[in-house]
Short mmCIF file of the C-alpha atoms (twelve columns), coordinates in Angstrom:
data_MODEL
# 
_entry.id   MODEL 
# 
loop_
_atom_site.group_PDB 
_atom_site.id 
_atom_site.type_symbol 
_atom_site.label_atom_id 
_atom_site.label_alt_id 
_atom_site.label_comp_id 
_atom_site.label_asym_id 
_atom_site.label_seq_id 
_atom_site.Cartn_x 
_atom_site.Cartn_y 
_atom_site.Cartn_z 
_atom_site.pdbx_PDB_model_num 
ATOM 1   C CA . MET A 1   142.674 -151.063 97.678 1 
ATOM 2   C CA . ALA A 2   139.583 -148.515 97.654 1 
ATOM 3   C CA . LYS A 3   137.247 -148.527 94.513 1 
ATOM 4   C CA . PRO A 4   136.615 -145.263 92.697 1 
ATOM 5   C CA . SER A 5   133.749 -143.454 93.527 1 
ATOM 6   C CA . PRO A 6   131.353 -143.381 91.058 1 
ATOM 7   C CA . SER A 7   130.012 -140.100 92.204 1 
ATOM 8   C CA . ALA A 8   132.137 -137.909 90.417 1 
ATOM 9   C CA . PRO A 9   131.194 -138.999 87.032 1 
ATOM 10  C CA . ALA A 10  127.924 -138.876 87.858 1 
ATOM 11  C CA . GLY A 11  127.919 -135.251 89.296 1 
ATOM 12  C CA . GLU A 12  129.634 -134.495 86.238 1 
ATOM 13  C CA . THR A 13  127.052 -135.629 83.730 1 
ATOM 14  C CA . SER A 14  124.112 -134.348 85.533 1 
ATOM 15  C CA . GLY A 15  126.063 -130.855 85.548 1 
ATOM 16  C CA . LEU A 16  126.337 -131.375 81.896 1 
ATOM 17  C CA . LEU A 17  122.730 -132.143 81.256 1 
ATOM 18  C CA . LYS A 18  121.729 -129.273 83.421 1 
ATOM 19  C CA . GLN A 19  123.921 -126.695 81.043 1 
ATOM 20  C CA . ILE A 20  122.370 -128.450 78.037 1 
ATOM 21  C CA . ARG A 21  119.107 -128.183 79.402 1 
ATOM 22  C CA . GLY A 22  119.741 -124.493 80.246 1 
ATOM 23  C CA . ASP A 23  121.238 -124.010 77.090 1 
ATOM 24  C CA . LEU A 24  118.171 -125.026 75.286 1 
ATOM 25  C CA . MET A 25  116.038 -123.089 77.350 1 
ATOM 26  C CA . VAL A 26  117.675 -119.647 76.452 1 
ATOM 27  C CA . LEU A 27  118.346 -120.904 72.680 1 
ATOM 28  C CA . THR A 28  114.350 -121.327 72.290 1 
ATOM 29  C CA . LYS A 29  113.736 -117.999 74.171 1 
ATOM 30  C CA . ALA A 30  111.536 -120.081 76.357 1 
ATOM 31  C CA . ARG A 31  109.892 -117.379 78.393 1 
ATOM 32  C CA . LEU A 32  109.075 -115.579 75.039 1 
ATOM 33  C CA . SER A 33  107.646 -118.798 73.706 1 
ATOM 34  C CA . VAL A 34  105.189 -118.955 76.748 1 
ATOM 35  C CA . LEU A 35  103.988 -115.400 76.184 1 
ATOM 36  C CA . VAL A 36  103.299 -116.712 72.437 1 
ATOM 37  C CA . VAL A 37  101.553 -119.471 73.242 1 
ATOM 38  C CA . MET A 38  99.343  -118.103 76.089 1 
ATOM 39  C CA . THR A 39  98.170  -115.347 73.829 1 
ATOM 40  C CA . ALA A 40  97.508  -118.098 70.907 1 
ATOM 41  C CA . CYS A 41  95.400  -120.047 73.647 1 
ATOM 42  C CA . PHE A 42  93.667  -116.930 74.641 1 
ATOM 43  C CA . GLY A 43  92.729  -116.088 70.935 1 
ATOM 44  C CA . TYR A 44  91.402  -120.071 70.810 1 
ATOM 45  C CA . LEU A 45  89.380  -119.734 74.286 1 
ATOM 46  C CA . VAL A 46  87.481  -116.481 73.042 1 
ATOM 47  C CA . ALA A 47  87.115  -117.587 69.353 1 
ATOM 48  C CA . THR A 48  85.102  -120.911 70.821 1 
ATOM 49  C CA . LYS A 49  83.264  -119.291 73.630 1 
ATOM 50  C CA . GLY A 50  79.507  -119.853 73.433 1 
ATOM 51  C CA . THR A 51  79.969  -121.788 69.886 1 
ATOM 52  C CA . GLY A 52  80.046  -125.040 71.446 1 
ATOM 53  C CA . THR A 53  83.105  -125.753 69.325 1 
ATOM 54  C CA . PHE A 54  85.692  -125.935 72.065 1 
ATOM 55  C CA . SER A 55  88.305  -128.997 71.944 1 
ATOM 56  C CA . TRP A 56  90.960  -130.226 73.986 1 
ATOM 57  C CA . ALA A 57  92.077  -132.296 71.043 1 
ATOM 58  C CA . THR A 58  92.594  -128.771 68.617 1 
ATOM 59  C CA . LEU A 59  93.652  -126.853 71.807 1 
ATOM 60  C CA . LEU A 60  96.565  -128.898 72.736 1 
ATOM 61  C CA . HIS A 61  97.468  -129.467 68.961 1 
ATOM 62  C CA . MET A 62  97.678  -125.590 68.240 1 
ATOM 63  C CA . PHE A 63  99.613  -125.478 71.758 1 
ATOM 64  C CA . PHE A 64  102.170 -128.242 70.791 1 
ATOM 65  C CA . GLY A 65  102.451 -126.280 67.218 1 
ATOM 66  C CA . THR A 66  102.920 -123.044 68.096 1 
ATOM 67  C CA . VAL A 67  105.521 -124.137 70.747 1 
ATOM 68  C CA . LEU A 68  107.741 -125.685 68.275 1 
ATOM 69  C CA . ALA A 69  107.212 -122.552 65.514 1 
ATOM 70  C CA . ALA A 70  107.651 -119.891 68.478 1 
ATOM 71  C CA . SER A 71  110.568 -121.544 69.689 1 
ATOM 72  C CA . GLY A 72  112.290 -122.373 65.815 1 
ATOM 73  C CA . ALA A 73  111.960 -118.520 65.601 1 
ATOM 74  C CA . ALA A 74  114.045 -117.741 68.669 1 
ATOM 75  C CA . VAL A 75  116.529 -119.846 67.559 1 
ATOM 76  C CA . PHE A 76  116.829 -118.194 64.057 1 
ATOM 77  C CA . ASN A 77  116.715 -115.092 65.779 1 
ATOM 78  C CA . GLN A 78  119.774 -115.497 68.050 1 
ATOM 79  C CA . LEU A 79  121.565 -116.881 64.925 1 
ATOM 80  C CA . MET A 80  121.084 -113.588 63.312 1 
ATOM 81  C CA . GLU A 81  121.955 -111.719 66.183 1 
ATOM 82  C CA . VAL A 82  125.012 -113.944 67.421 1 
ATOM 83  C CA . GLU A 83  127.872 -110.786 66.937 1 
ATOM 84  C CA . ALA A 84  125.215 -108.370 68.229 1 
ATOM 85  C CA . ASP A 85  124.961 -110.372 71.223 1 
ATOM 86  C CA . ALA A 86  128.607 -111.241 72.058 1 
ATOM 87  C CA . ARG A 87  128.871 -107.286 72.323 1 
ATOM 88  C CA . MET A 88  125.938 -107.196 75.044 1 
ATOM 89  C CA . HIS A 89  126.568 -107.872 78.520 1 
ATOM 90  C CA . ARG A 90  122.986 -109.504 79.257 1 
ATOM 91  C CA . THR A 91  123.384 -111.584 76.123 1 
ATOM 92  C CA . SER A 92  126.865 -112.885 75.867 1 
ATOM 93  C CA . ASP A 93  126.936 -115.843 77.879 1 
ATOM 94  C CA . ARG A 94  123.887 -117.312 75.158 1 
ATOM 95  C CA . PRO A 95  124.944 -120.636 74.216 1 
ATOM 96  C CA . LEU A 96  125.796 -118.991 70.704 1 
ATOM 97  C CA . PRO A 97  127.974 -116.070 71.264 1 
ATOM 98  C CA . ALA A 98  129.514 -118.084 74.097 1 
ATOM 99  C CA . LYS A 99  130.480 -120.777 71.631 1 
ATOM 100 C CA . ARG A 100 129.278 -123.729 74.002 1 
ATOM 101 C CA . LEU A 101 126.852 -124.694 70.970 1 
ATOM 102 C CA . PRO A 102 127.702 -124.782 67.221 1 
ATOM 103 C CA . LYS A 103 125.979 -122.625 64.513 1 
ATOM 104 C CA . PRO A 104 125.226 -125.516 61.845 1 
ATOM 105 C CA . ALA A 105 123.691 -127.654 64.829 1 
ATOM 106 C CA . ALA A 106 121.645 -124.584 65.589 1 
ATOM 107 C CA . PHE A 107 120.439 -123.956 62.169 1 
ATOM 108 C CA . VAL A 108 118.993 -127.258 61.863 1 
ATOM 109 C CA . PHE A 109 117.585 -127.402 65.369 1 
ATOM 110 C CA . GLY A 110 115.842 -124.297 64.391 1 
ATOM 111 C CA . TRP A 111 114.334 -125.659 60.985 1 
ATOM 112 C CA . LEU A 112 113.341 -128.894 62.391 1 
ATOM 113 C CA . LEU A 113 111.661 -126.978 65.362 1 
ATOM 114 C CA . ALA A 114 110.175 -124.567 62.845 1 
ATOM 115 C CA . GLY A 115 109.330 -126.527 60.112 1 
ATOM 116 C CA . PHE A 116 107.468 -129.108 62.067 1 
ATOM 117 C CA . GLY A 117 105.659 -126.544 64.149 1 
ATOM 118 C CA . LEU A 118 104.071 -125.011 60.743 1 
ATOM 119 C CA . VAL A 119 103.025 -128.558 59.079 1 
ATOM 120 C CA . HIS A 120 101.625 -129.970 62.757 1 
ATOM 121 C CA . LEU A 121 99.358  -126.684 62.772 1 
ATOM 122 C CA . GLY A 122 98.316  -127.031 58.996 1 
ATOM 123 C CA . VAL A 123 97.711  -130.913 59.627 1 
ATOM 124 C CA . LYS A 124 96.411  -131.515 62.968 1 
ATOM 125 C CA . VAL A 125 94.720  -127.672 63.136 1 
ATOM 126 C CA . ASN A 126 93.723  -126.014 60.127 1 
ATOM 127 C CA . ALA A 127 95.597  -124.350 57.436 1 
ATOM 128 C CA . PRO A 128 94.915  -120.311 58.689 1 
ATOM 129 C CA . ALA A 129 96.174  -121.332 62.016 1 
ATOM 130 C CA . SER A 130 99.767  -122.592 60.243 1 
ATOM 131 C CA . LEU A 131 99.369  -119.278 57.843 1 
ATOM 132 C CA . MET A 132 99.265  -116.963 60.939 1 
ATOM 133 C CA . ALA A 133 101.948 -118.808 62.963 1 
ATOM 134 C CA . GLY A 134 103.828 -118.524 59.400 1 
ATOM 135 C CA . ALA A 135 103.117 -114.582 59.250 1 
ATOM 136 C CA . THR A 136 104.616 -114.723 62.984 1 
ATOM 137 C CA . LEU A 137 107.819 -116.019 61.778 1 
ATOM 138 C CA . LEU A 138 108.283 -114.002 58.605 1 
ATOM 139 C CA . THR A 139 107.646 -110.494 60.212 1 
ATOM 140 C CA . TYR A 140 109.732 -111.388 63.073 1 
ATOM 141 C CA . LEU A 141 112.888 -113.160 61.345 1 
ATOM 142 C CA . PHE A 142 112.913 -111.376 57.940 1 
ATOM 143 C CA . VAL A 143 111.617 -107.727 58.584 1 
ATOM 144 C CA . TYR A 144 111.911 -107.033 62.309 1 
ATOM 145 C CA . THR A 145 114.859 -108.333 63.386 1 
ATOM 146 C CA . PRO A 146 117.237 -106.891 60.333 1 
ATOM 147 C CA . MET A 147 115.359 -103.860 60.541 1 
ATOM 148 C CA . LYS A 148 116.664 -103.449 64.251 1 
ATOM 149 C CA . ARG A 149 119.872 -102.334 63.161 1 
ATOM 150 C CA . VAL A 150 118.632 -99.896  60.434 1 
ATOM 151 C CA . SER A 151 115.615 -97.877  62.250 1 
ATOM 152 C CA . SER A 152 113.955 -97.413  65.206 1 
ATOM 153 C CA . LEU A 153 110.727 -97.982  63.592 1 
ATOM 154 C CA . ASN A 154 111.692 -101.869 63.828 1 
ATOM 155 C CA . THR A 155 109.622 -101.532 67.524 1 
ATOM 156 C CA . LEU A 156 106.216 -101.187 65.334 1 
ATOM 157 C CA . VAL A 157 106.987 -104.009 62.996 1 
ATOM 158 C CA . GLY A 158 107.952 -105.932 65.951 1 
ATOM 159 C CA . ALA A 159 104.730 -105.404 67.834 1 
ATOM 160 C CA . VAL A 160 103.053 -106.299 64.556 1 
ATOM 161 C CA . SER A 161 104.827 -109.690 64.657 1 
ATOM 162 C CA . GLY A 162 103.995 -110.069 68.351 1 
ATOM 163 C CA . ALA A 163 100.245 -109.406 67.889 1 
ATOM 164 C CA . LEU A 164 99.812  -112.093 65.247 1 
ATOM 165 C CA . PRO A 165 99.938  -115.182 67.721 1 
ATOM 166 C CA . PRO A 166 96.456  -114.291 69.401 1 
ATOM 167 C CA . LEU A 167 94.976  -114.747 65.687 1 
ATOM 168 C CA . ILE A 168 96.742  -118.405 65.412 1 
ATOM 169 C CA . GLY A 169 94.268  -119.231 68.417 1 
ATOM 170 C CA . TRP A 170 91.115  -117.580 67.002 1 
ATOM 171 C CA . ALA A 171 91.993  -118.875 63.303 1 
ATOM 172 C CA . ALA A 172 92.081  -122.606 65.278 1 
ATOM 173 C CA . GLY A 173 88.768  -122.052 66.286 1 
ATOM 174 C CA . GLY A 174 87.117  -121.720 63.156 1 
ATOM 175 C CA . ARG A 175 86.585  -117.974 62.962 1 
ATOM 176 C CA . SER A 176 87.233  -115.488 60.163 1 
ATOM 177 C CA . LEU A 177 89.905  -113.674 60.522 1 
ATOM 178 C CA . LEU A 178 87.607  -110.786 59.184 1 
ATOM 179 C CA . ASP A 179 85.625  -110.586 62.211 1 
ATOM 180 C CA . PRO A 180 85.695  -107.798 64.466 1 
ATOM 181 C CA . GLY A 181 87.115  -110.083 67.514 1 
ATOM 182 C CA . SER A 182 90.244  -110.694 65.512 1 
ATOM 183 C CA . PHE A 183 90.862  -107.046 65.233 1 
ATOM 184 C CA . PHE A 184 90.463  -106.499 68.847 1 
ATOM 185 C CA . LEU A 185 93.000  -109.169 69.678 1 
ATOM 186 C CA . PHE A 186 95.109  -108.109 67.303 1 
ATOM 187 C CA . ALA A 187 95.135  -104.418 68.409 1 
ATOM 188 C CA . LEU A 188 95.319  -105.508 72.213 1 
ATOM 189 C CA . LEU A 189 98.874  -107.159 71.580 1 
ATOM 190 C CA . PHE A 190 100.125 -104.549 69.455 1 
ATOM 191 C CA . PHE A 191 99.406  -101.386 71.566 1 
ATOM 192 C CA . TRP A 192 100.423 -103.734 74.773 1 
ATOM 193 C CA . GLN A 193 103.599 -104.720 73.388 1 
ATOM 194 C CA . LEU A 194 104.685 -100.620 72.830 1 
ATOM 195 C CA . PRO A 195 104.808 -99.767  76.233 1 
ATOM 196 C CA . HIS A 196 106.318 -102.697 77.255 1 
ATOM 197 C CA . PHE A 197 109.442 -102.353 75.051 1 
ATOM 198 C CA . ALA A 198 109.390 -99.245  75.593 1 
ATOM 199 C CA . ALA A 199 110.468 -99.488  79.076 1 
ATOM 200 C CA . ILE A 200 112.844 -102.100 78.313 1 
ATOM 201 C CA . ASN A 201 114.722 -100.178 75.809 1 
ATOM 202 C CA . TRP A 202 115.089 -97.458  77.796 1 
ATOM 203 C CA . MET A 203 116.478 -99.034  81.000 1 
ATOM 204 C CA . TYR A 204 119.111 -101.034 78.643 1 
ATOM 205 C CA . ARG A 205 119.699 -98.061  76.327 1 
ATOM 206 C CA . GLU A 206 122.962 -98.753  76.758 1 
ATOM 207 C CA . GLU A 207 123.075 -102.654 75.707 1 
ATOM 208 C CA . TYR A 208 121.283 -101.754 72.805 1 
ATOM 209 C CA . ILE A 209 123.429 -99.046  71.217 1 
ATOM 210 C CA . ARG A 210 126.779 -101.575 72.414 1 
ATOM 211 C CA . GLY A 211 124.685 -104.310 70.253 1 
ATOM 212 C CA . GLY A 212 124.359 -101.800 67.316 1 
ATOM 213 C CA . PHE A 213 120.624 -101.878 67.247 1 
ATOM 214 C CA . LYS A 214 118.223 -98.652  66.512 1 
ATOM 215 C CA . MET A 215 116.079 -98.007  69.182 1 
ATOM 216 C CA . TRP A 216 113.615 -95.501  70.269 1 
ATOM 217 C CA . SER A 217 115.381 -94.949  73.644 1 
ATOM 218 C CA . ASN A 218 119.073 -94.553  71.963 1 
ATOM 219 C CA . ASP A 219 120.504 -91.234  73.175 1 
ATOM 220 C CA . ASP A 220 117.395 -90.540  75.243 1 
ATOM 221 C CA . GLU A 221 119.231 -89.906  78.607 1 
ATOM 222 C CA . SER A 222 116.455 -87.847  80.147 1 
ATOM 223 C CA . GLY A 223 113.523 -90.784  79.247 1 
ATOM 224 C CA . PHE A 224 111.326 -88.035  78.500 1 
ATOM 225 C CA . ARG A 225 110.985 -89.288  74.744 1 
ATOM 226 C CA . THR A 226 110.629 -92.835  74.926 1 
ATOM 227 C CA . ALA A 227 107.914 -92.231  78.319 1 
ATOM 228 C CA . ARG A 228 106.008 -89.798  75.477 1 
ATOM 229 C CA . ILE A 229 105.592 -92.736  73.334 1 
ATOM 230 C CA . ALA A 230 105.138 -95.505  76.334 1 
ATOM 231 C CA . LEU A 231 101.815 -92.844  77.429 1 
ATOM 232 C CA . ALA A 232 100.716 -92.258  73.873 1 
ATOM 233 C CA . TYR A 233 100.261 -96.330  73.215 1 
ATOM 234 C CA . SER A 234 98.788  -96.580  76.835 1 
ATOM 235 C CA . LEU A 235 96.296  -94.271  75.771 1 
ATOM 236 C CA . CYS A 236 95.397  -96.413  72.193 1 
ATOM 237 C CA . LEU A 237 95.284  -99.623  74.741 1 
ATOM 238 C CA . ALA A 238 92.928  -97.764  77.163 1 
ATOM 239 C CA . MET A 239 90.759  -96.560  74.528 1 
ATOM 240 C CA . LEU A 240 90.388  -99.617  72.754 1 
ATOM 241 C CA . ALA A 241 88.997  -101.403 75.987 1 
ATOM 242 C CA . ILE A 242 86.820  -98.818  76.335 1 
ATOM 243 C CA . VAL A 243 85.634  -98.350  72.598 1 
ATOM 244 C CA . PHE A 244 85.285  -101.687 71.465 1 
ATOM 245 C CA . PRO A 245 82.194  -102.870 73.368 1 
ATOM 246 C CA . PHE A 246 80.517  -99.704  71.440 1 
ATOM 247 C CA . VAL A 247 81.424  -101.057 68.004 1 
ATOM 248 C CA . SER A 248 80.930  -104.433 68.533 1 
ATOM 249 C CA . ALA A 249 78.372  -106.920 70.269 1 
ATOM 250 C CA . GLU A 250 80.941  -109.366 71.293 1 
ATOM 251 C CA . MET A 251 82.159  -107.724 74.603 1 
ATOM 252 C CA . ALA A 252 80.160  -106.605 77.422 1 
ATOM 253 C CA . MET A 253 80.526  -103.347 78.609 1 
ATOM 254 C CA . TRP A 254 81.365  -103.948 81.963 1 
ATOM 255 C CA . GLY A 255 84.612  -105.530 80.205 1 
ATOM 256 C CA . GLY A 256 85.469  -101.933 78.440 1 
ATOM 257 C CA . LEU A 257 84.933  -100.562 81.589 1 
ATOM 258 C CA . VAL A 258 87.773  -103.040 83.578 1 
ATOM 259 C CA . GLY A 259 89.944  -102.810 80.837 1 
ATOM 260 C CA . GLY A 260 89.811  -99.068  80.577 1 
ATOM 261 C CA . LEU A 261 90.694  -99.035  84.441 1 
ATOM 262 C CA . LEU A 262 93.487  -101.647 83.666 1 
ATOM 263 C CA . GLY A 263 94.572  -99.285  80.982 1 
ATOM 264 C CA . GLY A 264 94.630  -96.379  82.943 1 
ATOM 265 C CA . VAL A 265 97.343  -97.518  85.509 1 
ATOM 266 C CA . MET A 266 99.363  -98.078  82.509 1 
ATOM 267 C CA . VAL A 267 98.685  -94.457  81.570 1 
ATOM 268 C CA . GLY A 268 99.571  -93.279  84.748 1 
ATOM 269 C CA . LEU A 269 102.411 -95.196  85.225 1 
ATOM 270 C CA . SER A 270 103.646 -93.929  81.849 1 
ATOM 271 C CA . ASN A 271 103.329 -90.529  83.295 1 
ATOM 272 C CA . ARG A 272 104.683 -90.935  85.887 1 
ATOM 273 C CA . PHE A 273 107.574 -92.023  84.555 1 
ATOM 274 C CA . ARG A 274 107.646 -88.978  81.773 1 
ATOM 275 C CA . LYS A 275 107.584 -86.495  84.763 1 
ATOM 276 C CA . SER A 276 110.629 -88.072  86.864 1 
ATOM 277 C CA . GLY A 277 112.577 -90.097  84.218 1 
ATOM 278 C CA . GLN A 278 113.775 -92.446  86.920 1 
ATOM 279 C CA . ARG A 279 114.888 -95.995  86.243 1 
ATOM 280 C CA . SER A 280 112.484 -96.801  89.437 1 
ATOM 281 C CA . ASP A 281 109.505 -95.789  87.033 1 
ATOM 282 C CA . ALA A 282 110.472 -97.405  84.286 1 
ATOM 283 C CA . ARG A 283 110.885 -100.815 85.711 1 
ATOM 284 C CA . ARG A 284 107.344 -100.067 87.831 1 
ATOM 285 C CA . LEU A 285 105.654 -99.514  84.152 1 
ATOM 286 C CA . PHE A 286 107.632 -102.568 82.928 1 
ATOM 287 C CA . PHE A 287 106.374 -104.880 85.607 1 
ATOM 288 C CA . TYR A 288 103.004 -103.449 85.473 1 
ATOM 289 C CA . THR A 289 102.636 -104.425 81.800 1 
ATOM 290 C CA . LEU A 290 103.543 -107.993 82.960 1 
ATOM 291 C CA . LEU A 291 100.501 -108.258 85.363 1 
ATOM 292 C CA . TYR A 292 98.531  -106.061 82.885 1 
ATOM 293 C CA . LEU A 293 98.416  -108.635 79.815 1 
ATOM 294 C CA . PRO A 294 97.121  -111.617 82.174 1 
ATOM 295 C CA . LEU A 295 94.308  -109.693 83.869 1 
ATOM 296 C CA . MET A 296 93.068  -107.998 80.769 1 
ATOM 297 C CA . MET A 297 92.828  -111.508 78.814 1 
ATOM 298 C CA . THR A 298 91.013  -112.835 81.839 1 
ATOM 299 C CA . ALA A 299 88.470  -109.897 82.223 1 
ATOM 300 C CA . SER A 300 87.976  -110.168 78.319 1 
ATOM 301 C CA . TYR A 301 87.540  -113.758 78.169 1 
ATOM 302 C CA . PHE A 302 84.772  -113.641 80.854 1 
ATOM 303 C CA . ALA A 303 83.209  -110.274 79.425 1 
ATOM 304 C CA . TRP A 304 82.927  -112.102 75.733 1 
ATOM 305 C CA . LYS A 305 79.728  -112.783 74.650 1 
ATOM 306 C CA . THR A 306 79.830  -114.239 71.038 1 
ATOM 307 C CA . VAL A 307 77.881  -117.511 69.922 1 
ATOM 308 C CA . VAL A 308 78.304  -117.542 66.287 1 
ATOM 309 C CA . ALA A 309 79.129  -120.337 64.841 1 
ATOM 310 C CA . PRO A 310 82.109  -120.743 62.773 1 
ATOM 311 C CA . GLY A 311 82.148  -119.674 59.654 1 
ATOM 312 C CA . ALA A 312 78.557  -117.980 60.398 1 
# 
């Protein structure tokens, strides 16, 4: 008599584990969390460049705490938007609207992630870094998320939330949040997000309308209004890079030149989208924003020339 093959149960178990792993990646918005952590690390590297205060231990603790806090924020965001996600095609298969994960379990998971992340930052890094992470969570969950149903100005509020993570790293490096460098980091991420999200908003405008969200691109069939917004903030981004070396000694002039050129490309792509109103041009703008940020952060780091001791 043939023995039953153990391969079927093993295969089922493997498939279940793969599903759970995938659901957790979606629930914690792993891609967005990577962006948050990347910008926080950028802030730390810039803050400690030339000061002799760089510490791998601090960087790793900041990395870990920021990952947890960002992941927890993503869980709560999806808990708050379950009904809207269920109405949109691109989000209806997320674990909560698809009912593969119970809401109470997600709630507890989110609290553990966010709470432990903030505590870890406060204990293992410093209080200002934890406060910046807390400010990010508060603006993201309690201002931006509910405002999406009320006003298209939610994108500006969301950009504030998204511009705070570099300051987690800046504070972790022992630098004052009133230093010019902190304003540059905040403004860089703030202005970058607006063309980025304008392109997303327009490409998926029907989805956002279906979900009940108030976005810039709602009813903007031609894309002209959305493209003008993207163009305006792309110009701000380019000007930020050009002007900063003139008002602060923290960045070399060549860094401003490179930043101006990178921003100029975004201006050109935004203007092209404004003239054509084509989805293909909105996609080009969107993908360039993804390329712009790592290029600009790399250029900014190498052009940074601060040698100020923390607290000085």
